C-alpha positions in Angstrom: 3.5 -8.3 5.3 -0.2 -8.7 5.5 -2.3 -6.9 3.1 -4.3 -3.7 4.1 -7.5 -4.6 5.8 -9.5 -2.5 3.3 -8.7 -4.7 0.3 -11.9 -6.7 0.6 -14.4 -4.8 2.7 -17.2 -7.3 2.0 -15.3 -10.4 3.0 -17.0 -12.5 5.8 -15.4 -15.8 6.7 -18.3 -17.6 8.3 -16.4 -20.8 8.1 -13.7 -19.4 10.4 -15.6 -18.3 13.5 -14.3 -16.6 16.6 -13.7 -18.5 19.9 -16.9 -19.6 21.8 -18.2 -19.8 25.3 -20.0 -22.6 27.1 -23.1 -20.6 28.1 -24.4 -20.2 24.5 -27.9 -21.4 24.0 -27.5 -24.1 26.6 -30.9 -23.5 28.0 -32.5 -26.8 26.9 -36.1 -26.3 25.9 -38.5 -29.2 25.7 -40.0 -29.7 22.2 -43.3 -27.9 22.0 -45.9 -27.8 19.3 -45.0 -25.1 16.7 -47.3 -22.1 17.1 -49.3 -20.9 14.2 -47.1 -18.2 12.6 -48.5 -14.7 12.6 -45.9 -12.3 11.3 -45.8 -8.7 12.5 -48.0 -6.4 10.5 -45.3 -4.4 8.7 -46.3 -1.1 7.3 -46.0 -0.9 3.5 -45.1 2.5 2.2 -45.8 3.9 -1.3 -42.3 4.7 -2.3 -41.6 4.2 -6.0 -38.4 5.1 -7.7 -38.4 5.5 -11.5 -35.0 4.6 -13.0 -34.4 4.4 -16.8 -38.1 4.3 -17.4 -38.7 1.5 -14.9 -40.9 2.0 -11.8 -39.3 0.2 -8.9 -41.5 -0.1 -5.7 -39.7 0.1 -2.4 -42.5 -0.3 0.2 -40.2 -1.0 3.1 -37.8 1.9 2.6 -38.4 3.0 6.2 -36.7 -0.2 7.5 -33.4 1.2 6.2 -33.3 3.5 9.3 -30.8 2.8 12.1 -32.5 0.8 14.9 -30.8 3.1 17.4 -32.4 6.2 15.8 -35.8 5.2 14.6 -38.1 3.8 17.4 -40.5 2.3 14.8 -37.6 0.2 13.4 -36.7 -0.9 16.9 -40.3 -1.9 17.6 -40.3 -3.9 14.3 -37.1 -5.7 15.3 -38.5 -6.6 18.7 -41.7 -7.9 17.2 -39.9 -10.0 14.6 -37.5 -11.5 17.2 -40.5 -12.4 19.4 -42.1 -14.4 16.6 -38.8 -16.0 15.6 -37.8 -16.9 19.2 -41.2 -18.5 19.8 -40.8 -20.7 16.8 -37.1 -21.6 17.5 -38.1 -22.6 21.0 -40.1 -25.5 19.5 -37.2 -27.1 17.7 -36.1 -30.3 19.4 -32.5 -30.2 18.1 -31.6 -26.8 19.3 -30.2 -27.7 22.7 -28.5 -30.8 21.2 -26.7 -28.7 18.7 -25.7 -26.1 21.2 -24.3 -28.7 23.6 -22.3 -30.4 20.8 -21.0 -27.2 19.4 -19.8 -26.1 22.9 -18.0 -29.5 23.3 -16.3 -29.1 19.9 -15.2 -25.5 20.7 -13.7 -26.6 24.0 -10.0 -27.0 23.0 -7.0 -24.8 23.4 -6.4 -22.6 20.4 -3.4 -20.5 19.4 -3.0 -17.7 16.9 0.1 -17.1 14.8 3.1 -15.8 16.7 4.7 -12.5 15.8 8.3 -11.9 16.7 9.5 -8.4 17.7 13.0 -8.0 19.2 13.4 -11.1 21.5 9.7 -11.3 22.3 7.0 -13.5 20.7 3.4 -12.3 20.7 0.4 -14.6 20.1 -3.2 -15.1 21.0 -4.6 -18.0 23.0 -8.0 -19.2 24.0 -8.4 -21.9 26.7 -11.4 -23.2 24.8 -14.5 -21.5 26.0 -13.4 -17.9 26.5 -15.6 -15.3 24.8 -12.6 -13.7 23.2 -9.0 -14.8 22.7 -6.3 -13.4 25.0 -3.0 -11.9 23.8 0.1 -13.3 25.4 3.8 -12.5 25.1 6.9 -14.7 25.7 10.4 -13.7 26.4 12.2 -15.9 23.8 10.7 -18.8 22.0 10.8 -21.1 25.0 9.8 -18.5 27.5 6.7 -18.7 29.7 3.7 -16.9 28.2 2.2 -14.1 30.2 -1.1 -12.3 29.6 -0.7 -9.0 27.9 -4.3 -8.2 27.0 -7.4 -10.0 28.1 -10.4 -8.4 26.3 -12.8 -10.7 28.2 -12.8 -8.1 31.0 -13.8 -5.2 28.7 -17.6 -5.9 28.5 -20.1 -8.0 30.5 -21.6 -9.5 27.3 -18.1 -10.3 25.8 -18.9 -8.2 22.7 -15.9 -5.9 22.9 -13.0 -7.5 21.1 -9.3 -7.1 20.6 -9.0 -6.5 16.8 -5.7 -5.7 15.0 -2.5 -5.5 16.9 1.2 -5.1 16.0 4.3 -4.8 18.3 6.9 -2.1 17.7 10.1 -3.4 15.8 12.0 -3.9 19.1 9.0 -5.4 21.0 8.9 -2.7 23.7 5.4 -1.3 22.7 2.2 -2.8 21.4 -0.2 -1.0 19.1 -3.7 -2.5 19.3 -7.3 -1.7 18.3 -10.6 -2.2 20.1 -13.7 -3.3 18.3 -17.0 -2.8 20.2 -20.2 -4.7 19.4 -19.0 -5.9 16.0 -18.6 -2.5 14.3 -16.0 -1.9 11.7 -14.9 1.2 13.6 -11.7 0.9 15.7 -10.3 2.7 18.7 -6.4 2.4 18.6 -4.3 2.4 21.8 -0.7 1.8 22.8 0.7 -0.4 25.6 4.1 -0.5 27.3 4.9 -4.2 27.0 7.1 -4.5 30.0 4.6 -3.0 32.5 1.4 -4.0 30.6 0.1 -0.5 31.1 -1.5 1.7 28.4 0.0 4.9 27.4 -2.3 8.0 27.2 -2.4 7.8 23.4 -5.7 7.1 21.8 -6.8 7.4 18.1 -10.5 7.2 17.0 -12.5 6.9 13.7 -10.1 4.3 12.3 -11.6 1.9 9.8 -10.2 -0.4 7.0 -6.7 0.5 8.2 -3.3 -1.1 8.4 -1.3 -0.2 11.5 2.4 0.1 11.2 5.2 1.5 13.4 8.0 3.9 12.4 11.2 2.0 12.5 12.5 4.0 15.5 9.2 3.4 17.5 8.5 7.1 17.8 5.0 6.7 16.5 2.8 4.9 14.0 1.0 5.2 10.7 -2.7 4.6 10.4 -5.7 5.4 8.2 -9.0 7.0 9.2 -12.2 8.6 7.9 -13.5 12.0 9.1 -15.7 11.7 12.2 -19.3 11.1 11.0 -22.2 13.3 11.9 -24.1 12.5 15.1 -26.4 9.5 14.6 -24.7 8.5 11.3 -21.8 6.4 12.5 -23.4 3.1 11.4 -24.9 4.2 8.1 -23.2 7.1 6.4 -21.0 6.5 3.4 -17.3 6.0 4.0 -15.4 8.6 2.1 -12.2 10.8 2.3 -9.9 8.1 3.8 -6.5 9.5 4.7 -3.2 8.3 6.2 -1.8 10.0 9.3 1.2 9.7 11.5 0.7 9.7 15.3 3.7 10.6 17.5 3.7 8.9 20.9 2.8 11.2 23.7 0.8 13.6 21.6 -3.0 14.1 21.2 -4.7 12.9 18.1 -5.5 16.5 17.1 -1.7 16.9 16.5 -1.4 13.9 14.1 0.3 14.7 10.9 -1.6 14.2 7.6 0.6 12.1 5.4 -1.5 11.1 2.4 -5.0 12.0 1.2 -6.9 12.5 -2.1 -9.5 15.2 -1.6 -10.1 15.4 -5.3 -10.8 11.6 -5.3 -12.8 11.1 -2.1 -13.7 7.5 -3.0 -10.1 6.3 -2.7 -8.9 4.3 0.3 -5.3 4.5 1.4 -3.2 2.1 3.6 0.4 2.6 4.6 3.2 0.2 5.5 6.8 0.9 6.4 9.3 -1.1 4.3 11.4 -3.7 6.1 14.5 -1.5 6.0 12.6 1.5 7.5 13.6 3.8 4.6 10.3 4.2 2.9 6.5 4.4 3.5 4.5 2.6 0.8 0.9 3.8 0.4 -1.4 1.5 -1.4 -4.6 3.1 -2.7 -7.8 1.7 -4.3 -11.4 2.6 -4.9 -13.3 -0.6 -4.6 -12.8 -4.3 -3.8 -11.0 -5.2 -7.0 -7.2 -5.8 -6.8 -6.5 -2.6 -8.7 -4.1 -0.5 -6.8 -2.0 2.6 -7.0 1.3 2.8 -5.2 2.9 6.0 -3.8 6.3 5.9 -2.1 7.5 8.3 0.5 11.2 8.5 1.5 11.4 8.7 5.3 13.8 10.8 7.3 14.6 13.0 4.3 13.2 16.6 4.6 11.7 18.0 1.5 11.5 14.6 -0.3 8.5 14.5 -2.6 6.4 11.4 -2.9 6.9 9.2 -6.0 4.0 7.5 -7.8 5.3 4.0 -8.6 2.0 2.8 -10.1 -0.8 5.2 -11.1 -3.0 3.2 -13.5 -5.1 1.4 -10.9 -5.2 -1.7 -13.1 -3.5 -4.5 -11.2 -2.7 -6.1 -7.9 0.5 -5.0 -6.2 1.6 -6.6 -2.9 4.9 -5.6 -1.3 7.1 -8.5 -0.4 10.5 -6.9 0.4 13.2 -4.6 -0.7 16.9 -4.0 -0.7 17.4 -0.3 -1.1 15.7 0.8 -4.3 15.1 -2.8 -5.5 11.6 -3.9 -4.5 9.9 -7.2 -4.9 6.1 -7.4 -5.6 3.5 -10.0 -6.1 1.3 -8.9 -9.0 -1.2 -10.0 -11.5 0.1 -7.7 -14.2 0.4 -9.8 -17.3 -0.3 -12.9 -15.1 -4.0 -13.6 -14.2 -2.8 -16.3 -11.7 -0.1 -13.9 -10.4 3.7 -13.9 -10.4 6.6 -12.4 -8.5 8.5 -9.5 -10.0 11.4 -7.1 -9.1 11.0 -3.3 -9.6 13.7 -0.7 -9.5 11.9 2.3 -8.0 14.1 4.6 -10.1 12.6 3.0 -13.2 9.2 1.6 -11.9 7.8 0.7 -15.3 10.6 -1.9 -16.0 9.8 -5.1 -14.3 12.1 -8.2 -13.9 10.3 -11.5 -13.6 11.4 -13.6 -10.6 8.7 -16.3 -10.4 6.5 -16.8 -13.4 2.8 -17.6 -13.4 1.9 -21.3 -13.3 -1.2 -23.5 -13.1 -1.7 -23.0 -9.3 -2.8 -19.6 -8.2 -0.2 -17.6 -6.3 -2.1 -16.0 -3.4 0.7 -14.8 -1.1 4.4 -14.1 -0.7 6.6 -13.0 2.1 10.3 -12.5 2.7 11.8 -14.4 5.6 15.5 -14.3 6.2 17.1 -14.8 2.7 14.1 -16.8 1.4 10.7 -16.0 0.0 7.7 -18.2 1.0 5.1 -18.5 -1.8 1.6 -19.6 -1.0 -0.5 -21.2 -3.8 -4.0 -22.5 -4.3 -4.2 -25.7 -6.4 -7.9 -26.6 -6.9 -8.7 -24.6 -3.8 -6.2 -26.5 -1.6 -3.1 -24.8 -0.1 0.4 -25.4 -1.4 3.6 -23.7 -0.2 7.0 -23.3 -1.8 10.3 -21.7 -0.8 12.5 -19.8 -3.3 15.6 -17.6 -3.1 15.4 -13.8 -3.3 16.1 -14.3 -7.0 13.2 -16.6 -7.5 15.1 -19.9 -7.8 13.3 -22.9 -6.2 14.6 -24.2 -2.9 12.0 -26.6 -1.5 8.3 -27.6 -1.4 6.8 -27.1 2.1 5.0 -30.3 3.0 1.6 -29.6 4.5 -0.3 -32.1 6.7 -3.3 -32.8 4.5 -5.9 -31.3 2.1 -6.5 -28.0 3.8 -5.6 -24.3 4.2 -2.2 -22.9 5.2 -1.8 -19.2 6.3 0.8 -17.1 7.8 4.4 -17.4 6.7 5.1 -13.8 7.9 8.5 -12.6 8.9 11.3 -10.2 8.0 14.7 -10.3 6.3 16.7 -10.9 9.5 14.7 -13.9 10.7 15.5 -17.5 9.9 12.1 -18.7 11.0 8.5 -18.2 10.2 5.2 -19.5 11.6 2.2 -20.8 9.7 -1.2 -22.2 10.6 -2.8 -25.3 9.0 -6.4 -26.5 9.2 -9.0 -28.5 7.3 -12.6 -29.2 7.7 -12.0 -32.0 10.2 -8.7 -30.7 11.6 -8.5 -27.7 13.9 -5.7 -25.2 13.5 -2.2 -26.3 14.3 0.6 -23.8 14.4 4.0 -24.8 12.9 7.4 -23.2 13.1 9.3 -23.3 9.8 13.1 -23.1 9.8 13.9 -21.4 6.4 17.5 -22.6 6.6 16.8 -26.3 6.9 13.2 -26.3 5.5 12.0 -28.3 8.5 8.7 -27.7 10.1 8.0 -28.3 13.8 4.8 -28.0 15.9 4.6 -24.7 17.9 1.1 -25.4 19.2 -1.2 -28.3 18.6 -4.7 -28.6 20.1 -5.9 -31.5 22.2 -9.2 -32.4 20.8 -12.5 -33.6 22.2 -13.2 -35.6 19.0 -11.4 -37.9 16.6 -10.8 -36.3 13.2 -10.4 -39.8 11.7 -14.2 -40.2 12.2 -14.8 -37.8 9.3 -13.9 -37.9 5.6 -13.1 -35.0 3.3 -13.2 -35.5 -0.4 -13.2 -33.2 -3.5 -15.5 -33.6 -6.4 -16.0 -31.7 -9.6 -19.4 -31.0 -11.3 -20.6 -29.3 -14.4 -22.4 -26.0 -14.2 -25.2 -24.9 -16.6 -22.7 -23.7 -19.3 -20.4 -26.8 -18.9 -17.8 -25.2 -16.7 -16.3 -27.6 -14.2 -16.6 -26.4 -10.6 -14.9 -28.0 -7.6 -16.8 -28.9 -4.4 -15.6 -30.3 -1.1 -17.7 -32.9 0.7 -17.4 -33.5 4.5 -19.3 -36.4 6.1 -19.0 -38.8 9.0 -17.5 -42.1 8.1 -20.0 -45.0 8.2 -23.1 -43.1 7.4 -25.5 -44.8 5.0 -24.9 -43.1 1.6 -27.4 -45.3 -0.3 -30.5 -43.2 0.6 -29.1 -39.7 0.6 -28.5 -37.6 3.7 -29.7 -34.2 4.8 -27.1 -31.8 3.3 -26.0 -28.3 4.0 -24.6 -26.6 0.9 -22.5 -23.5 1.5 -21.3 -20.9 -1.0 -19.9 -17.4 -1.5 -18.9 -16.7 -5.1 -17.5 -13.2 -5.2 -14.8 -10.5 -4.6 -12.0 -12.9 -5.5 -12.4 -14.6 -2.2 -11.6 -18.3 -2.1 -13.5 -20.9 -0.1 -10.6 -23.0 1.2 -10.8 -25.9 3.7 -11.2 -24.5 7.2 -12.3 -25.9 10.5 -15.7 -24.8 12.0 -16.9 -26.4 15.2 -20.5 -25.3 14.4 -20.5 -26.9 10.9 -18.7 -30.0 12.2 -21.6 -30.4 14.6 -23.9 -30.7 11.6 -21.7 -33.4 10.2 -21.3 -35.1 13.5 -25.1 -35.5 13.7 -25.2 -37.3 10.4 -25.5 -34.4 8.0 -23.4 -33.8 4.9 -21.5 -30.5 4.5 -20.8 -29.4 0.9 -18.8 -26.3 0.0 -18.9 -25.2 -3.7 -16.0 -23.2 -5.1 -18.2 -21.0 -7.3 -17.0 -18.6 -10.0 -16.6 -15.1 -8.7 -14.1 -16.4 -6.1 -10.3 -16.4 -6.4 -9.7 -20.2 -6.6 -8.4 -20.0 -10.2 -7.2 -16.4 -10.4 -8.5 -13.4 -12.2 -10.4 -15.2 -14.9 -12.4 -17.2 -12.3 -13.2 -14.0 -10.5 -14.2 -12.2 -13.7 -16.5 -15.0 -14.8 -18.7 -14.4 -11.8 -19.2 -10.7 -11.5 -20.9 -7.7 -13.1 -22.9 -8.9 -16.1 -21.7 -12.5 -15.5 -23.0 -12.7 -11.9 -25.7 -15.1 -13.0 -22.9 -17.7 -13.5 -22.5 -17.7 -9.7 -26.2 -18.5 -9.2 -26.1 -21.1 -12.0 -23.0 -22.8 -10.3 -24.8 -23.0 -7.0 -28.0 -24.3 -8.4 -25.9 -26.9 -10.4 -24.2 -27.9 -7.1 -27.6 -28.6 -5.6 -28.7 -30.6 -8.6 -25.4 -32.5 -8.6 -25.8 -33.5 -4.9 -29.3 -34.8 -5.6 -28.4 -36.5 -8.9 -25.4 -38.3 -7.3 -27.6 -39.5 -4.4 -25.6 -37.6 -1.8 -28.8 -35.9 -0.8 -32.4 -36.2 -1.8 -35.2 -34.0 -2.8 -36.4 -32.2 0.3 -33.1 -32.9 2.1 -31.1 -29.9 0.9 -30.4 -26.7 2.9 -28.3 -23.8 1.6 -26.3 -21.2 3.5 -24.2 -18.2 2.7 -23.1 -15.0 4.4 -22.7 -11.4 3.1 -22.2 -11.8 -0.6 -23.1 -15.4 0.1 -26.4 -14.1 1.7 -27.1 -12.4 -1.6 -26.3 -15.7 -3.3 -28.8 -17.6 -1.1 -31.5 -15.0 -1.6 -31.1 -15.0 -5.4 -31.1 -18.7 -5.9 -34.1 -19.2 -3.5 -36.0 -16.8 -5.8 -34.8 -18.6 -9.0 -35.3 -22.2 -7.8 -37.5 -22.3 -4.7 -38.4 -25.9 -5.6 -34.8 -27.1 -5.2 -34.2 -26.4 -1.6 -35.9 -27.4 1.7 -34.4 -24.6 3.7 -32.4 -21.4 3.2 -30.1 -19.6 5.6 -29.1 -16.2 4.2 -26.8 -14.4 6.7 -26.0 -10.6 6.7 -26.9 -10.6 3.0 -26.8 -7.8 0.3 -30.5 -8.0 -0.6 -31.3 -4.7 -2.2 -29.1 -4.5 -5.2 -30.4 -1.1 -6.3 -29.4 0.8 -3.1 -26.4 -1.1 -1.7 -24.0 1.6 -2.7 -25.7 4.3 -0.5 -24.6 3.0 2.9 -21.2 2.7 4.8 -18.9 0.4 2.8 -21.4 -0.5 0.1 -19.8 1.9 -2.4 -16.8 -0.4 -2.7 -18.8 -3.2 -4.1 -19.5 -1.7 -7.5 -16.4 -3.6 -8.7 -18.3 -6.8 -8.4 -21.9 -5.7 -8.8 -21.8 -2.6 -11.0 -23.3 0.8 -10.5 -27.1 1.0 -9.9 -26.9 4.5 -11.4 -25.8 3.1 -14.8 -28.5 1.8 -17.0 -26.9 -1.5 -18.1 -25.8 -2.3 -14.6 -29.2 -1.3 -13.2 -31.1 -3.6 -15.6 -28.7 -6.5 -14.7 -29.0 -5.9 -11.0 -32.7 -5.8 -11.2 -32.8 -9.3 -12.7 -31.5 -11.0 -9.5 -31.9 -8.5 -6.6 -33.3 -10.8 -3.9 -35.6 -8.0 -2.5 -37.1 -7.2 -5.9 -37.6 -10.8 -7.3 -39.6 -12.6 -4.6 -42.2 -14.7 -6.4 -45.8 -14.3 -5.3 -48.0 -17.5 -5.4 -45.0 -19.9 -5.4 -44.1 -22.2 -2.5 -40.8 -21.2 -1.0 -38.5 -23.3 1.2 -38.3 -22.5 4.9 -36.1 -19.4 5.3 -34.3 -18.1 8.4 -32.6 -14.8 7.7 -29.9 -13.7 10.2 -28.4 -10.3 10.7 -27.2 -8.0 13.5 -28.1 -4.5 14.6 -24.5 -3.2 14.6 -23.6 -4.5 11.2 -22.1 -1.4 9.5 -20.6 -3.4 6.7 -23.9 -4.7 5.1 -26.4 -2.6 7.0 -29.2 -4.7 8.5 -31.8 -2.8 6.4 -31.0 -5.2 3.6 -32.2 -8.2 5.6 -35.1 -6.2 7.2 -36.6 -5.2 3.8 -36.1 -8.7 2.3 -37.8 -10.4 5.2 -40.7 -8.0 5.2 -41.3 -8.6 1.5 -41.0 -12.4 1.9 -43.5 -12.4 4.7 -45.9 -10.2 2.8 -45.8 -12.5 -0.3 -48.0 -15.6 -0.9 -44.9 -17.8 -0.6 -46.2 -21.0 0.9 -46.8 -22.4 4.4 -43.2 -22.9 5.5 -41.8 -20.3 8.0 -40.0 -17.2 6.7 -38.3 -15.7 9.8 -35.5 -13.3 10.7 -33.2 -13.6 13.7 -31.7 -10.2 14.7 -28.7 -10.2 17.0 -28.0 -7.3 19.3 -24.5 -5.9 20.0 -23.0 -7.8 17.1 -21.9 -6.8 13.6 -20.9 -8.5 10.3 -19.1 -11.4 12.0 -15.7 -10.4 13.3 -15.4 -9.8 17.1 -18.5 -11.8 17.9 -18.3 -13.5 21.3 -18.7 -17.2 21.0 -21.7 -17.6 23.1 -23.5 -15.6 20.4 -21.8 -17.6 17.6 -23.0 -20.9 19.2 -26.5 -19.6 19.9 -27.0 -18.4 16.4 -25.5 -21.5 14.8 -27.6 -23.8 17.0 -30.7 -22.0 15.9 -29.8 -22.1 12.2 -28.9 -25.7 12.1 -31.8 -26.9 14.2 -34.0 -25.0 11.8 -32.2 -26.6 8.8 -32.5 -30.1 10.5 -36.2 -29.6 11.0 -36.8 -29.0 7.3 -34.3 -31.4 5.8 -35.3 -34.3 8.0 -32.0 -34.6 9.9 -32.7 -36.5 13.1 -30.8 -34.7 15.9 -30.5 -36.9 19.0 
């Protein structure tokens, strides 16, 4: 079972981008002299908030308004894009990067298959399609036929197929539509045999699992109340609730299953147990893995829900059950997680099945009469197979240093599928026979490059306080390492999210042109379990910035890169990271690429999903947290009279995860400051959001702009 999609609302995997198209940024522009930069004359207001005796100026508060609602903000966006586009047009490597990225994207890609009845459902992209297409096969060896092609939904390719799940017997498909990158979903139902949609449609769905009733009569989902007119992309997300929709009925007749009106901040996600007897509702308030569990007995009139876990103190992930005996993955009494059995008649008594060990247990699923365990060992994937009682059966041999995902299934299946990728190895889909333990290739890409031309190595370096931090280095074999190379350093460092090896055609293009890619596994992530996460959040957030700064110093000290050759990149929480370290050490970096970042740490909790992030950042309304946040908030700590690196901020007008006002205000403040002669620009995408669902022409265009910008200021020669 996959976890509810609300469990980490801030997560943005920029290393794993969506499929791309060939027409992205392929308009080759001859190099032209860079124009003298004149930034838009941004109005400075006189807003000052006094908190805990501290006067905090917020002169660009007006830029928080929705671009669709405030014409002044729309005019500012147009003016900033005009300046940025004029500058980017002068970069000689832009068309070269776009061409190479398009070539690297041009390979057949498959998603993980899901079996339902005798049918297999999976996504496929022929290489340059804007969005991947959903296929279905009759039997494992059957011919695939197109079930849903989202590329016909919008001329600009920005309407995407998001979550989907077939009914247990494979006769119907439940799927959601994502338009323009928003987190909102429209849920629909398709008859698989005919390929035609049923009349059913459900709206205002967000951060929701989708799961069918065992008999296929309907499905469970989670939604928020409909927002006020004009507030869909900015209003706080509260009063999440679980509903049941019966096929053939209007949404107005959906049955409310679970809600918490007395606790409007809670999110709820529902999944039907494998035997169909129960509905398990997982509830949480923030991004921390601190859940409550409520169990509903299905098909039994008058049965009252049972609270299995009510302390909201630990992670609980359902793995499987046999009647009242449930198996959970949990970090209760195990910071690196373990597997336990729970008798729901005595939920406080837990029986250990697989104890905690040195590697971090990050996933578990029951397939047939086996449980597949996914681990991280020094940020690299490992996989093991055990019996339902937890006894070891076999190690699952993976192809290389990389990331494995998938391993889904159900008790009756003797097979599972998993995906494996690495920095220089695109995703290959494997079928695992849980009886024999043998893996076989289900789908393997034919490549337009040779992975053997690239090397991947792992290094460890010491942070400011002596903590050892791992780092992956990716480079082209044969480059001259004696003089240092222009290097792109990427980081995230938050929300228990691990930066594991993953394939990115856009980042490989940087390496292909002679640059080095470095990915630091900073504290705040989940690479080493709860303790690693705790060491990089709340009042320890500075550790994350220290780890990233130390990574840059290590790269220079080891001669991997040189002074003036180092660019940094991060998205979402990683955008905050880049903004904060640029303020703290502007001398260390030649270029900075903060994407969709959380830049105003005093007001992040006032918009859309921002309220969830207090688990990692703290509450701006509490004095101790406020004072800590103020020390590193990128918007509030820009240094006047100090030379900054070249900065290219990126965001999108439909980002309703980290609202674009964060990036707007940060950019305006940076442009106003006396921060040196290098460019400080913002690139604002239209009809795009926080990253998911973005058509690949936009992915390539943005990446080509960013890496041409980084190449210009790190001295990477792009030919």
